N, C-alpha and C positions, 0 to 999 in steps of 0.2 A: 523591238530593236534588239539585235543580237550583240553579243560581246565583241565580236570582230568589228562591227560598225562603230561601237562606242570607242574602241581603241583607235580606230582610224580617225575618228572625229576629234577625240579629246586626248589622244596619246601624247602629243607634244606638250600640251599644257600640263598634263600629269607628270611628265618627265621633268619639266621645269620646276614645278612646285615640289615634287618629291626629292629633287636634288638640292634644294635650298640648304638642307642640313645633312644628315647622314643618308646619303642617297645611293649606296652601292647596290642594294637590292633592286630598287626601281630602275637604276641604270642597266643592270643586267637584264631585267625584264624588257626594257626598251630595246636592247640588242636582240632579244628573242623575237619581239614584235617586228623588228626590221627584217630579221631572217624570214619570218612568215609572210613578208610583203605587206604588212599592215601599216608600217611606217617606213619612211625613206631613211636609210642609214645615216647619210650626212646631216640631215635635219635632226635626227635623234641625237647625234653627237653634239650638235650646236645647242639644242634645247637643254641637254644635261650640263654642258659647259656654262651656258648662261645662268642656269639656276645655281650652279656651284659658285660662279663668280659673284653673283648678287648676294648669296648667303654669306660667303666669306668676307665680302666687302662690308656688309652690315656689321658683322661681328668684329672686324678690324676697327671700324669707326667707333663702335661701342667700346672696344678696348682702349682706343686712344683717348676717349672722353672719360670713361668710368673704370678703366681696367684695374688700376691699383686699388681703388675702393672695392671693386667687385672681387678681386683676388684675395682680399683680407678675409673674406667669408670662408675661404678654403685654407685656413691657417694650419690645419693638421697635415696638409700636403705642401707646406711652404718649401721644404727642401727640394721637392720635385719641380715646383714652380721656379725656384731660383736657378736650378740646373737648366731647365728649359730656356729661361731668359738669357742665361750665359751662352747657351748654344745659339740662340737667335742672334745675339750680338756678334758672336764669332763667325757664324755661317748663315747670314740672313738669306742668301739666295737659296741654298739647299733647304733651309728650314721652311721658307715660304712655299716652295714648290712641293717639298716632301711631306708637309703636314697633312695633306689630303690622303696620303698613303699610310700614315701612322695610325694604327688602331687606337681609338680613344682620344685622338688629338684633332679630329675633324672639326669639332665644335669649339673646343677650348684653344686650339692652336691659333686661329686668327685673333682671338681675344688677347692671348699672350703676346702675339706679334704687335698688335696695336698698343698694348700697355708697355711694350719694350721700346716704343717710340721709333720704330722703323719708319722712315719717311714715306709718304704716299707715292712719291715719284719712283721709289724702288718697289713698293708693295704692289701697286696696280699692274704694272706689266708682268711681274712674276705671278700674280694672282691669275691673270689671263692665261699665261703660258701653262701654269699648273692645272688650271681648270680644263683647258683643252687637252692636255696630256692625259689627265685622269679620266675625262669623258671618253676619249678615244680608246683607252685601254679597257675600261670596264664595259663600254658598249660593244667593243669587239669581242670581249670574252662572252658576253651575252649572245652575240650573233653566232659565235662558234658553238656555244652551248645549245643554241637553237638547232644547229646542224645535228647535234647528238640526240636531242629530245624530239625532233620533228617526227621521226618514224614512230616513236612512242605515243606522241599526241594523236597521230592518225589512228593507231590501234585503240587508244582510249576512246576516241570519238566513235569508232565503229562498234566497240564493245561496251559502251558506257552503260547501257541497260543491264547487261550481264553483271557488270561490276556492282551496280546499285543493288541488284537482287542478292548477290553474294554477300555484300556488306550488310544488307538487311537481315539475311539469314544468320550471319555471324553475330550480329547485335542481339537477335532474338535468343540465340543459344547462350550467349554470355549473360544476358538478363535473366533467363530461366535458371541458369546455374547459380547466380547470385541469390535469386529468390529461394531456391531449394536449400542453399547453405544457411541462409538466415532462418528459414523455417526449421531446419535441423538444429541449429543452435538454440532457438527458442524452446524446442522440445527438451533438449538436454538441460537447459537452465530450469525448466519446470519440474523435471524429475529429481 
């Protein structure tokens, strides 16, 4: 079975699982796969959004139940945690939607939101909206990236054997050079 068949068969499940936590890379790759015709773009967006929603919902619920106890383990970051919780209370809509786009907040953001006691009736629709927006943006970026790398992929596929031989030759030269340097050092140390 070739890689394209695997992507076509398991791609949506991989996108869902990969986007449960930090999923930008897998989401971009899903967009590239959609561009290549291996996945359908709307279904790729929905799989990514669903994975993002499920992951953030679980972290939010964990934060509501155990958040303050869990956050005490990060006591050296308490000033940052306090600042984030103040921002959550002041701008809950923007924080819930925006936490997906803040580097380093994708996992801890929903936990902080849950610990801040943002009500589920506010979090759930914002989580859905944020996940759909995030999925659409990153899958689209991957799709557009597929437009850029598609010609490159065709050339790589056509010339893959040549690249493998070149890489092998370079590796042999590098290993031979390292061997000769070590041999030279040993002789110098013996003299």
